[in-house]
Each structure stands twice: as C-alpha cells, then as structure tokens.
C-alpha positions in Angstrom: -4.6 155.9 159.9 -4.7 154.6 156.4 -5.8 156.0 153.1 -5.4 159.6 154.2 -5.3 160.5 150.5 -9.1 160.0 150.4 -9.7 162.9 152.7 -10.3 166.5 151.8 -7.8 169.3 152.4 -10.0 170.7 155.2 -10.1 167.3 156.9 -6.4 166.7 156.6 -5.5 170.1 158.0 -7.8 169.6 161.0 -6.3 166.2 161.7 -2.8 167.5 161.5 -3.5 170.6 163.7 -5.1 168.5 166.3 -2.1 166.1 166.1 -4.3 163.1 165.5 -2.0 162.4 162.6 1.4 163.9 161.8 2.1 165.9 158.6 4.8 163.2 157.9 2.2 160.5 158.0 0.1 162.5 155.5 3.1 163.1 153.3 4.1 159.4 153.3 0.6 158.3 152.5 0.4 160.9 149.7 3.7 159.6 148.2 2.4 156.0 148.3 -0.7 157.1 146.4 1.4 159.0 143.9 3.7 156.0 143.3 0.7 153.7 143.0 -1.4 155.6 140.4 0.8 158.2 138.7 2.5 155.7 136.4 -0.9 154.9 134.9 -2.0 158.6 134.3 1.2 160.7 134.2 -0.4 163.6 136.0 2.7 164.5 138.1 5.9 164.9 136.1 8.3 165.7 138.9 8.3 164.9 142.6 11.1 165.0 145.1 10.1 162.7 148.0 12.9 163.9 150.3 11.8 167.5 150.0 8.2 166.5 150.5 9.1 164.8 153.8 11.2 167.7 154.8 8.4 170.1 154.3 6.1 167.8 156.3 8.6 167.6 159.1 8.7 171.4 159.3 5.0 171.5 159.8 5.3 168.9 162.6 8.2 170.9 164.2 6.0 174.0 164.2 3.2 172.2 166.0 5.7 170.8 168.5 6.9 174.3 169.3 3.3 175.4 169.8 3.3 177.5 166.6 0.3 177.7 164.2 1.5 176.0 161.0 -1.3 177.6 159.0 -4.7 176.7 157.6 -3.3 174.1 155.2 -1.2 172.3 157.8 0.3 169.2 156.1 -2.0 169.3 153.1 -0.4 167.9 149.9 -0.8 170.2 146.9 0.5 170.1 143.3 1.7 173.0 141.2 1.4 173.4 137.4 4.6 173.3 135.3 4.0 176.9 134.0 4.2 178.3 137.5 7.5 179.1 139.3 8.5 176.9 142.1 12.0 177.5 143.4 14.5 175.0 142.2 12.2 173.5 139.6 12.2 174.1 135.9 9.2 176.2 134.7 9.1 174.1 131.6 5.7 175.1 130.4 5.8 171.8 128.6 8.4 173.0 126.1 12.0 171.9 125.3 12.8 175.6 125.0 12.2 176.0 128.8 13.5 172.7 130.0 16.5 174.4 131.8 14.5 177.4 133.0 15.1 176.9 136.7 13.0 179.2 139.0 15.0 181.0 141.6 11.9 182.0 143.6 8.3 180.9 144.0 5.4 182.6 142.3 3.1 184.4 144.8 0.5 181.7 145.0 3.1 179.0 145.6 4.6 181.1 148.4 1.2 181.6 150.0 0.4 177.8 149.9 3.7 176.9 151.5 3.4 179.6 154.2 -0.1 178.3 155.0 1.5 174.9 155.8 0.9 173.1 152.6 3.4 170.5 151.3 4.2 170.6 147.6 3.8 167.0 146.4 4.9 167.6 142.8 4.6 169.4 139.5 1.6 168.8 137.4 1.6 168.3 133.6 0.3 170.8 131.0 0.3 171.0 127.2 3.1 172.9 125.5 2.8 176.6 126.2 -0.6 175.8 127.9 -2.2 176.1 124.5 -4.7 173.2 124.4 -7.7 171.8 126.2 -5.8 168.5 126.1 -2.7 167.6 128.1 0.5 166.3 126.4 3.9 167.6 125.4 7.2 166.4 124.1 9.1 166.6 127.4 6.7 165.0 129.9 4.4 163.0 127.6 0.6 162.6 127.8 -1.7 162.8 130.8 -4.6 160.5 130.9 -8.0 161.1 132.5 -8.3 158.8 135.5 -12.1 158.7 135.1 -11.8 157.4 131.5 -8.6 157.2 129.6 -10.4 157.7 126.3 -11.4 161.2 127.3 -9.2 164.3 127.6 -8.2 165.2 131.2 -8.8 168.8 130.0 -6.3 171.5 129.6 -4.2 173.2 130.2 -4.2 172.4 133.9 -5.0 168.7 133.0 -2.2 167.2 135.2 -3.5 168.9 138.3 -7.1 167.9 137.7 -6.1 164.3 137.0 -4.0 164.2 140.1 -6.8 165.5 142.4 -9.4 163.2 140.8 -7.2 160.2 141.5 -6.3 161.2 145.1 -2.8 162.6 144.4 -2.9 165.7 146.5 -6.0 167.5 147.8 -5.6 170.8 146.0 -4.0 171.5 142.6 -2.8 175.0 141.6 -3.7 175.8 138.0 -4.0 178.8 135.7 -6.8 179.9 133.4 -6.8 182.3 130.5 -9.4 180.5 128.4 -10.8 177.7 130.5 -7.5 176.1 131.7 -8.8 175.6 135.2 -12.5 175.1 134.6 -12.3 172.6 131.7 -9.9 170.1 133.4 -12.0 170.2 136.5 -15.1 169.5 134.3 -13.4 166.8 132.4 -12.0 165.0 135.5 -15.2 165.3 137.6 -13.9 167.7 140.2 -14.4 171.4 141.0 -12.2 174.3 139.7 -12.3 178.0 140.3 -11.0 180.7 138.0 -10.8 183.7 140.3 -11.5 187.3 139.2 -8.8 189.2 137.5 -6.7 190.8 140.2 -7.9 188.4 143.0 -4.8 186.1 143.2 -1.4 187.7 142.7 0.7 186.2 139.9 4.3 186.6 138.8 6.9 184.3 137.2 10.3 185.8 137.8 11.8 183.1 135.5 9.9 184.4 132.5 9.8 187.8 130.7 6.7 190.0 131.0 3.8 188.8 128.9 1.8 190.9 126.5 -0.9 193.2 127.9 -3.7 190.9 126.8 -2.5 187.8 128.7 -1.7 190.0 131.7 -5.3 191.2 131.9 -6.9 187.8 131.4 -4.9 185.1 133.2 -5.8 183.9 136.6 -4.4 181.5 139.1 -6.7 179.3 141.2 -7.5 176.0 142.9 -9.0 172.7 141.8 -10.3 170.3 144.5 -12.8 167.6 145.3 -14.9 169.8 147.6 -16.2 173.3 147.4 -15.0 173.9 150.9 -11.4 173.1 149.7 -11.8 175.4 146.8 -12.8 178.2 149.2 -9.9 177.3 151.5 -7.4 177.3 148.6 -8.7 180.7 147.4 -8.4 182.2 150.9 -4.7 181.2 151.0 -3.7 182.0 147.4 -5.4 185.4 147.5 -3.0 186.9 150.1 -1.3 190.1 149.0 2.0 190.2 147.1 3.5 193.4 145.8 5.1 191.7 142.8 1.7 191.7 140.9 0.7 195.3 140.0 -2.7 194.1 139.0 -3.5 192.6 142.4 -6.4 194.2 144.4 -6.9 193.4 148.1 -10.6 193.1 148.8 -12.5 191.0 151.3 -13.4 187.5 150.2 -16.9 187.9 151.3 -18.9 190.8 149.7 -22.1 192.5 150.6 -25.2 190.3 151.1 -27.1 189.6 148.0 -30.5 187.9 147.4 -30.2 184.2 146.5 -31.3 184.9 142.9 -29.7 183.1 140.0 -30.3 183.2 136.3 -30.2 180.0 134.2 -29.2 180.5 130.6 -29.0 177.3 128.7 -27.6 178.7 125.4 -25.8 182.0 125.8 -25.2 183.5 122.4 -27.4 180.9 120.8 -24.8 178.1 121.3 -25.9 174.5 120.7 -25.4 172.2 123.7 -25.4 168.5 124.2 -28.5 167.0 125.8 -26.4 165.7 128.7 -25.1 169.3 129.3 -28.7 170.6 129.3 -29.8 167.9 131.7 -27.0 168.8 134.1 -28.1 172.5 134.1 -31.7 171.6 134.9 -30.5 169.3 137.6 -28.4 172.1 139.1 -31.4 174.4 138.9 -33.5 172.0 140.9 -30.8 171.7 143.5 -30.5 175.4 143.9 -34.3 175.8 144.1 -34.4 173.1 146.8 -31.8 175.1 148.7 -34.0 178.2 148.6 -32.6 180.0 145.6 -34.9 181.8 143.2 -33.7 180.7 139.7 -35.0 182.5 136.7 -34.6 181.1 133.2 -33.3 183.8 130.8 -32.7 183.4 127.1 -29.6 185.6 126.7 -26.9 187.5 128.5 -24.6 190.3 127.5 -22.9 189.1 124.4 -20.6 186.1 125.0 -19.6 186.1 121.4 -18.4 189.7 121.8 -16.5 188.8 124.9 -14.9 185.8 123.3 -13.8 187.9 120.3 -12.2 190.4 122.7 -10.4 187.5 124.4 -9.2 186.3 121.1 -7.9 189.7 120.0 -6.1 190.4 123.3 -4.6 186.9 123.3 -3.5 186.8 119.6 -3.2 190.4 118.7 0.2 190.9 120.4 3.2 188.5 120.0 1.6 185.9 117.8 4.6 185.8 115.5 6.8 185.0 118.5 4.5 182.3 119.6 4.5 180.7 116.1 8.2 180.8 116.0 8.5 179.2 119.5 6.0 176.5 118.6 8.0 175.7 115.4 11.2 175.4 117.4 9.6 173.2 120.0 7.9 170.9 117.4 4.9 169.8 119.5 2.1 168.7 117.1 -0.7 169.8 119.4 0.7 173.3 119.8 1.1 173.5 116.0 -2.5 172.6 115.5 -3.6 175.4 117.7 -1.5 178.1 116.0 -2.6 176.8 112.6 -6.2 176.7 113.7 -6.2 180.4 114.7 -3.8 181.7 112.0 -6.6 183.0 109.8 -8.1 184.9 112.8 -4.8 186.6 113.3 -4.3 187.5 109.6 -7.6 189.3 109.7 -6.6 191.5 112.7 -6.0 195.2 112.1 -2.7 196.7 113.4 -4.6 198.4 116.2 -6.6 195.3 117.2 -5.3 195.2 120.7 -6.1 198.9 121.4 -9.6 198.5 120.0 -10.1 195.3 122.0 -9.2 197.2 125.2 -11.9 199.8 124.5 -14.4 197.1 123.7 -13.4 195.3 126.9 -14.4 198.3 129.1 -17.8 198.5 127.4 -18.4 194.7 127.8 -17.2 194.7 131.4 -19.7 197.5 132.2 -22.6 195.5 130.6 -21.7 192.5 132.6 -21.5 194.4 135.9 -25.0 195.8 135.3 -26.2 192.3 134.5 -24.9 190.9 137.8 -26.6 193.8 139.7 -29.9 192.2 138.5 -28.8 188.5 138.6 -26.2 187.9 141.3 -25.3 184.4 139.9 -25.4 183.1 136.4 -25.8 179.4 135.8 -24.4 178.3 132.4 -22.6 175.4 130.7 -18.9 174.9 131.2 -18.6 173.5 127.7 -21.2 172.9 125.0 -20.1 169.3 125.0 -19.2 166.5 127.4 -15.5 166.0 127.9 -14.0 165.4 124.4 -12.4 162.2 123.1 -8.7 162.7 123.8 -6.8 164.5 121.1 -10.0 165.4 119.2 -8.3 168.7 118.1 -5.7 166.7 116.2 -8.4 165.1 114.0 -8.2 167.6 111.2 -9.6 171.1 110.9 -13.1 169.9 111.7 -12.0 168.4 115.0 -10.2 171.6 116.0 -13.2 173.8 115.0 -15.6 171.6 117.0 -13.4 172.0 120.1 -13.0 175.7 119.6 -16.7 176.4 119.2 -17.7 174.2 122.2 -15.4 176.3 124.5 -17.1 179.6 123.7 -18.0 180.4 127.4 -14.6 179.3 128.6 -13.0 181.8 126.3 -15.5 184.6 126.9 -15.5 185.3 130.7 -11.7 185.9 131.1 -11.9 188.8 128.7 -13.9 190.8 131.3 -12.2 189.5 134.4 -15.1 187.5 135.8 -14.8 184.6 138.3 -16.1 181.2 137.1 -16.6 178.1 139.1 -16.9 174.7 137.4 -19.0 172.5 139.7 -19.0 168.7 139.1 -22.6 167.4 139.3 -22.2 163.7 138.5 -21.9 161.7 135.3 -23.7 160.9 132.1 -23.3 157.3 131.3 -20.0 157.3 133.0 -18.7 160.6 131.6 -18.1 163.5 134.0 -20.5 166.4 133.7 -21.0 169.6 135.5 -22.1 173.3 135.3 -20.5 176.7 135.5 -21.4 179.4 137.9 -20.3 183.0 137.1 -20.7 186.2 139.1 -19.5 189.8 139.2 -15.9 190.6 139.6 -14.6 189.8 143.1 -17.8 187.9 144.0 -16.3 184.4 144.1 -18.2 184.1 147.4 -21.5 184.0 145.5 -20.2 181.3 143.1 -19.0 179.3 146.1 -22.3 179.8 148.0 -24.3 178.5 145.0 -21.7 175.8 144.3 -21.9 174.5 147.9 -25.7 174.2 147.7 -25.4 172.3 144.4 -22.7 170.0 145.8 -24.7 169.3 149.0 -27.6 167.9 147.0 -25.5 165.5 144.9 -23.2 162.6 145.5 -19.9 163.2 147.2 -17.0 163.3 144.8 -14.5 160.5 145.6 -11.0 160.0 144.3 -10.9 157.2 141.7 -8.5 154.5 140.8 -7.4 155.0 137.2 -9.1 152.5 134.9 
C-alpha cells in the first residue's frame, strides 16, 4: 500500500491492528515522506531511522504474539524539542540546552509510546518557545508548507508544519499562550490546548518552573482530523504521578444542550474581515448540524484574563529569562523580551500573588458563563496567519502581533480548553476558528469541532511550495 502518510492516525492504527499493513511498512513510508519534504520546510530537526523502525517492529511483534499494541498501533508521531524524550536533547531551541539529554520521557511521550505510537522525530520550536514564529540558532527556521511567506505559527510550529505536510499523523505540542492553537491555525490543521490538569506534564531534565507557567502550560495534540485530536487526547491524558496538578476525570462529561455562543469581538478587539467570515461560516455549519448558536457581544473580560496571564508569566523569573536570552543570542527571543520589558517594569513586587487572586475570580466568572453557554465560538487570532517574522519588523510589528493574539493569551490564565479548527482558506491563506468550553469539557469542543469539520472540505496533507 503506497502513500500511507496521507492517512489519518485512526485509519493507520486500524490498518495495522487488522494486519492489512505492518507497522514497519507505515514507518518506512513515513520516513520516505520525511526525507522527501522536510529538507524544504525544516519541521523535524532530529530523526533516528533505525530507532523508528525498531519501534515499528516492536508493534508488529506484539501483534504476532496476539497482544494488543494499543490504540495508536504503528502511528507516526512527532514530539516538540521542549519536551523530554529519552536519549534526545531537550534543546528548547537554545544553545544553552544543546547538551541537555533527557534520561526519561515526559508523561505524554510515555503515554504515546505505550499506546503503540512510533516517534518519527523531534519538531522545531522558537528559542525558549517564546514566539508565534519558529526559528532558532541551533536548528534554523521552519517554513509553513501551505505558504512559505507565512509563519508556521509558534511555538509548536515544527509539529504543525510536519502534520500539514504529511510528516506524521499527530504532533505533540505545548501551549501557554497559543503555542498549539496558533501553529494549527497557521498551517491549516486542528490543534487542542487541553484544560489545565488534563494531560500530565513533567520534564525531569529541567528545573521546576515558576508558579505561573506551572498553572498555565498545557500539552496536547495537533492533527488533520478532529477524530485524531480526540484519539491523541485520550492517550495523552492517562494518569502520571509525576505531575501534582494532574486531575483524573472522564473525557466525556455530563450531557449538555447543543447551545453555542458566537462572539465576534471579545473585549472589543478588531478582527480581519476574513476572520469574521470564517466565524459566520462556522456558525452556519453548527446551525446546520442542529446547534442553537446565539450571537453575543461580550464575554467575561478577556483583557483581564490576558493581563493575568501576562503577570503570571512575566512576574516571576523574568530577569533570569532575559539573562538566558542574552547568553543565547537569538534575535527573535530578544525582540520578545524587549517587547514586554516595559510591562515587567510596571509590575509591583506582589504582582504574582495578586494575579493568583484575580485568577480565581476570573475562573469563577468563566465557569458561570459556560453554565449558560456550553461552547464559545471566537477567533483564534484577530488576523490571518502573519507574514513570517513580522515581529522582527520593529516595535510596530511586535505590537501588532501581540495585540492580535489577545485570545490566545487570555484563556490559559483560567485553565480553559481551546480547540483551533481549520475551516478552509481565504485566497489561499489558512483560516479557522476557536472553540472554548468549561474546564475539562474538551468533549464539547470536540463535538462542535467535528460538526464544523464534517460540513467543510477534508484537510489533506500538502506538498511544500
């Protein structure tokens, strides 16, 4: 069977489990695709073909013994360079971590491999995962396979570019301010930032992070189908005692009415006409699927949530970040720390403590909101995917990017799940929408996302331009 790389994770796992194809055949095909397209986009920065084939052979051996290899049997996946994978450097895109070799897997990587997945390679990220663009001084720049003039998004840009070009079916990424949702949006695929506490996370190679990042970061999947997003989430969200914030809850919550709220401009944000058109299109698709969609003109304050996110992220350890960025020397990382330096200078010494109090109030307001509106339909970004390196085009460029990403920055502050759903293109540029729900209600986002997906064109992997 040829061009297995075009198939979804769900399709591949079914073929392998039924033994219509072997896991080795899938792996060999995935490696051919990697070698064919990756030199043009630089999405995967390290791959070890011998290890890929060994993992595939282990899946086939399990099947030969009559064992169940798992729900991801033989599925090629990629893992971001800021996430521990045993024997690989957790570089985080920085020379300072180039020799930081992980001695164990992070929980989500363990879960993927135990479910039968085959790790195809390590996906690129900006230095310290700081940008909505993907480049660094170790691994270089990742290009968007849909249009090399556009950002592939960040910080999980390598994983999104890989999935969009058929290099692996599922990409593991992380998100503290849009780093899963924005790359998915920019590359024309789907990406889920799970609720805080849903997917266990821990990097044994790195010291404990500040309390703010601990409370906001999430690990999740990117894929070309909503079914694969749900499959990836079901595997990644297994329990692991290494994460004290992890909470084991069912993936399917109580039944809720199919009611959604459409808010075009939360917080009064200005949005591009193409973004607005995508939202109306998504509303029509949901209505056609039987959803009741109410247009509302505001939500609990997204500007408040974004400010809380900013204070929790920047209020603790910023001086250490600045020092690390200076030692590394990456110009993109420098632009970010310079762009937010004035914000940090204005913070009071107790900014983090106050932000934690504000976070509780904001989270309460959002929970009450979702009791009335089970799903919220909003933009991913205020703009279409940016021209690549727009943030390097002076202070105005950075400010334009920062302001456009208001919603990507806001929702992590209160631990909410967010699903970026690709809906098509606007004059060749990928476009999509964001679905948000109450904490631990990823199932509602996925339900609405599947109905939107079913009424649009199927996402296909692309050959890089």
